[in-house]
C-alpha positions as CSV (number, residue, x, y, z in Angstrom):
1,X,56.4,208.2,160.8
2,X,53.4,205.9,161.3
3,X,51.3,208.3,159.2
4,X,53.9,208.1,156.4
5,X,53.8,204.3,156.6
6,X,50.0,204.5,156.5
7,X,50.1,206.5,153.3
8,X,52.5,204.2,151.5
9,X,50.8,201.0,152.6
10,X,47.4,202.4,151.6
11,X,48.8,203.3,148.2
12,X,50.1,199.8,147.9
13,X,46.8,198.2,148.8
14,X,44.9,200.5,146.4
15,X,47.3,199.7,143.6
16,X,46.9,195.9,144.1
17,X,43.2,196.2,144.1
18,X,42.9,198.5,141.0
19,X,45.7,197.0,138.8
20,X,43.5,194.2,137.4
21,X,40.6,196.5,136.6
22,X,42.9,198.9,134.8
23,X,44.5,196.1,132.8
24,X,41.1,194.9,131.5
25,X,39.9,198.5,130.8
26,X,43.1,199.2,128.8
27,X,42.7,196.2,126.5
28,X,39.0,195.6,126.3
29,X,37.8,199.2,126.7
30,X,35.1,198.1,129.2
31,X,34.8,198.6,132.9
32,X,34.5,195.2,134.6
33,X,31.9,195.8,137.2
34,X,32.4,192.2,138.3
35,X,35.8,193.3,139.6
36,X,34.5,193.5,143.2
37,X,33.0,190.1,142.8
38,X,36.4,188.7,141.8
39,X,37.9,190.3,144.9
40,X,35.2,188.5,146.9
41,X,36.0,185.2,145.1
42,X,39.6,185.5,146.0
43,X,38.7,186.3,149.7
44,X,36.6,183.2,150.0
45,X,39.3,181.1,148.2
46,X,41.7,182.3,150.8
47,X,39.2,181.4,153.5
48,X,38.7,177.9,152.2
49,X,42.5,177.4,152.0
50,X,42.8,178.6,155.6
51,X,40.1,176.2,156.7
52,X,41.8,173.3,154.9
53,X,45.0,174.1,156.8
54,X,47.0,175.2,153.7
55,X,49.8,177.7,154.1
56,X,49.1,181.4,153.4
57,X,51.2,181.3,150.3
58,X,49.3,178.3,149.0
59,X,46.1,180.2,149.8
60,X,47.2,183.2,147.7
61,X,48.2,180.9,144.8
62,X,44.9,179.1,145.1
63,X,43.0,182.4,144.9
64,X,45.1,183.4,141.9
65,X,44.3,180.2,140.1
66,X,40.6,180.3,140.9
67,X,40.3,183.9,139.8
68,X,42.1,183.2,136.5
69,X,40.1,180.1,135.7
70,X,36.8,181.8,136.4
71,X,38.0,184.8,134.3
72,X,38.6,182.5,131.4
73,X,35.0,181.1,131.7
74,X,33.5,184.6,132.0
75,X,35.3,186.0,129.0
76,X,34.4,183.0,126.8
77,X,30.8,182.6,127.8
78,X,29.6,186.1,128.8
79,X,31.8,188.8,127.3
80,X,32.9,187.4,124.0
81,X,29.4,187.6,122.3
82,X,29.1,191.2,123.5
83,X,32.3,192.8,122.2
84,X,30.4,194.7,119.5
85,X,28.0,196.0,122.1
86,X,30.3,197.5,124.8
87,X,27.4,198.9,126.9
88,X,25.8,195.5,127.0
89,X,29.1,194.0,128.0
90,X,29.4,196.5,130.9
91,X,25.8,195.7,132.0
92,X,26.6,192.0,131.8
93,X,29.5,192.4,134.2
94,X,27.2,194.3,136.6
95,X,24.7,191.5,136.4
96,X,27.4,188.9,136.8
97,X,28.6,190.6,140.0
98,X,25.0,190.4,141.5
99,X,24.8,186.7,140.5
100,X,28.2,185.9,142.1
101,X,27.3,187.7,145.3
102,X,24.0,185.7,145.5
103,X,25.8,182.4,144.8
104,X,28.4,183.1,147.5
105,X,25.6,184.0,150.0
106,X,23.9,180.7,149.2
107,X,27.1,178.7,149.7
108,X,28.7,180.5,152.6
109,X,25.9,182.5,154.2
110,X,25.8,186.1,155.1
111,X,27.9,185.9,158.3
112,X,31.2,187.7,158.6
113,X,34.2,185.4,158.7
114,X,37.9,186.1,159.1
115,X,41.2,184.8,157.7
116,X,44.3,185.0,160.0
117,X,47.2,187.1,158.9
118,X,50.2,185.2,157.6
119,X,52.5,187.6,159.4
120,X,51.4,188.8,162.9
121,X,52.7,191.5,165.1
122,X,54.7,194.6,164.3
123,X,58.3,195.5,163.4
124,X,60.4,198.5,164.2
125,X,61.4,200.5,161.1
126,X,63.0,203.9,161.1
127,X,62.2,204.3,164.8
128,X,58.5,203.5,164.4
129,X,56.6,200.3,165.3
130,X,54.3,199.3,162.5
131,X,52.2,196.4,161.2
132,X,54.5,193.8,159.5
133,X,51.7,192.6,157.2
134,X,50.9,196.0,155.8
135,X,54.6,196.5,155.1
136,X,54.7,193.2,153.3
137,X,51.8,194.3,151.1
138,X,54.0,197.3,150.1
139,X,56.6,194.8,148.8
140,X,53.9,192.8,147.1
141,X,52.6,195.9,145.3
142,X,56.1,196.8,144.1
143,X,56.6,193.2,142.9
144,X,53.3,193.3,141.1
145,X,54.0,196.7,139.5
146,X,57.5,195.5,138.3
147,X,56.1,192.2,137.0
148,X,53.4,194.0,135.0
149,X,55.9,196.6,133.7
150,X,58.3,193.9,132.5
151,X,55.4,191.9,131.0
152,X,54.0,194.8,129.1
153,X,57.3,196.4,127.9
154,X,59.9,193.6,127.7
155,X,58.0,190.6,126.3
156,X,56.4,189.8,123.0
157,X,53.1,189.2,124.8
158,X,53.3,192.7,126.2
159,X,54.1,194.2,122.8
160,X,51.1,192.5,121.3
161,X,48.9,193.7,124.2
162,X,50.1,197.3,123.9
163,X,49.4,197.2,120.2
164,X,45.8,196.2,120.9
165,X,45.5,198.9,123.6
166,X,46.8,201.6,121.2
167,X,44.9,200.6,118.0
168,X,43.1,197.4,117.9
169,X,42.1,197.6,114.2
170,X,45.7,198.3,113.1
171,X,46.8,195.4,115.3
172,X,44.4,193.1,113.6
173,X,45.6,194.3,110.2
174,X,49.1,193.3,111.3
175,X,47.9,189.8,112.0
176,X,47.5,190.0,115.8
177,X,44.7,187.9,117.2
178,X,43.0,190.5,119.3
179,X,40.3,188.1,120.5
180,X,43.0,185.9,122.0
181,X,44.6,188.9,123.6
182,X,41.3,189.8,125.2
183,X,40.8,186.3,126.4
184,X,44.0,186.1,128.3
185,X,43.9,189.7,129.5
186,X,40.6,189.3,131.1
187,X,41.8,186.1,132.8
188,X,44.9,187.9,134.1
189,X,42.8,190.8,135.3
190,X,40.5,188.5,137.1
191,X,43.4,186.5,138.6
192,X,45.0,189.7,139.9
193,X,41.6,190.9,141.4
194,X,41.2,187.5,143.1
195,X,44.7,187.7,144.5
196,X,44.0,191.2,145.7
197,X,40.9,189.9,147.5
198,X,43.0,187.2,149.2
199,X,45.7,189.7,150.2
200,X,43.3,192.2,151.9
201,X,41.4,189.6,153.9
202,X,43.8,189.6,156.8
203,X,43.1,193.4,157.1
204,X,39.3,193.1,157.0
205,X,36.4,190.7,157.3
206,X,35.2,188.3,154.6
207,X,31.5,188.6,153.6
208,X,29.6,188.4,150.3
209,X,29.5,192.2,149.8
210,X,33.1,193.0,150.8
211,X,34.1,193.8,147.2
212,X,31.7,196.6,146.7
213,X,33.6,199.5,148.5
214,X,36.8,198.3,146.9
215,X,35.2,198.3,143.4
216,X,34.1,201.9,143.9
217,X,37.6,203.1,144.8
218,X,39.2,201.0,142.0
219,X,36.7,202.4,139.5
220,X,37.4,206.0,140.3
221,X,41.2,205.4,140.3
222,X,41.0,203.8,136.8
223,X,38.9,206.6,135.5
224,X,41.6,209.2,136.4
225,X,44.5,206.9,135.3
226,X,43.4,206.1,131.7
227,X,45.3,203.0,130.5
228,X,48.6,203.8,132.2
229,X,50.0,201.7,135.0
230,X,52.3,204.7,135.9
231,X,49.3,207.0,136.1
232,X,47.6,204.5,138.3
233,X,50.6,204.5,140.7
234,X,50.5,208.3,140.8
235,X,46.7,208.3,141.4
236,X,46.9,205.8,144.2
237,X,49.6,207.8,145.9
238,X,47.8,211.1,145.7
239,X,44.4,209.9,146.6
240,X,45.6,207.3,149.1
241,X,47.5,210.1,150.9
242,X,44.3,212.2,150.9
243,X,42.3,209.3,152.3
244,X,44.7,208.7,155.1
245,X,45.1,212.4,156.0
246,X,41.4,213.1,156.0
247,X,40.6,209.9,158.0
248,X,43.3,210.8,160.5
249,X,42.6,214.5,161.0
250,X,39.0,215.1,160.0
251,X,36.7,212.0,159.9
252,X,37.0,208.4,158.9
253,X,33.7,208.7,157.2
254,X,34.9,211.6,155.0
255,X,38.1,209.7,154.5
256,X,36.2,206.8,153.0
257,X,34.6,209.2,150.5
258,X,37.8,211.0,149.7
259,X,38.9,209.0,146.6
260,X,35.5,209.1,144.9
261,X,35.1,212.9,145.5
262,X,38.6,213.8,144.6
263,X,38.5,211.7,141.5
264,X,35.3,213.3,140.4
265,X,36.8,216.8,140.9
266,X,39.9,215.7,139.0
267,X,37.9,214.5,136.0
268,X,35.9,217.7,136.0
269,X,39.1,219.8,135.8
270,X,41.0,217.3,133.6
271,X,38.7,215.0,131.6
272,X,41.6,212.7,130.8
273,X,42.7,212.5,134.4
274,X,46.4,211.9,134.9
275,X,46.8,210.2,131.6
276,X,49.0,212.1,129.0
277,X,47.3,210.3,126.1
């Protein structure tokens, strides 16, 4: 039963980490290689909130706010002039990630730091004793998925965003301000990434390079998911289960490589991944 819980909680964590990246890719058609840096920003925002004595919930909200505001600045100052040059935009996010990492190192040093978990201990569920915080993250992932689904399918903002995703030129012809959609989409993606960084800190250490391995897995998951949140959920479940099983029965090192390898094989067999588009 613990193994099943491991699979579902790993799926939840991967979904939280990759959702912001997929949202940006769907609207802006660029891979935000600064996604890992936004995760790191969220982790350090959570660390600062903890050191100030704020509650864990306040720390998560602080990380969400910091990530969103920083995303607004990055879109306006870095990405907006490069929309007509998508390759340059991708390289700009890569360079931005390096800059953010160096600035964080200058401000906080290279030492590893830790944020206490808001919920400690275990609970007994279905006859098994399991980490309460990892189970909480599963609920958070469900809440995030439902919120994004409602936002994209049941609101005018979501309708406009989906129009830009499907056909930006047609959307512009209908009077939709696609630049404004990109502006707020990138900010939302950055905010979700920052929140993800804050949420995973109780499970790992905080350091200037902590976002790199998460970026690799999120990147591969987005590549096989296309622009579909449902496909992302399917990908995180399949590849998350593979990671847990390989780590448990073969080798943790191979388990860490599982998502990247399986995603590459999937794209070789199905170039569009799990997307039906």
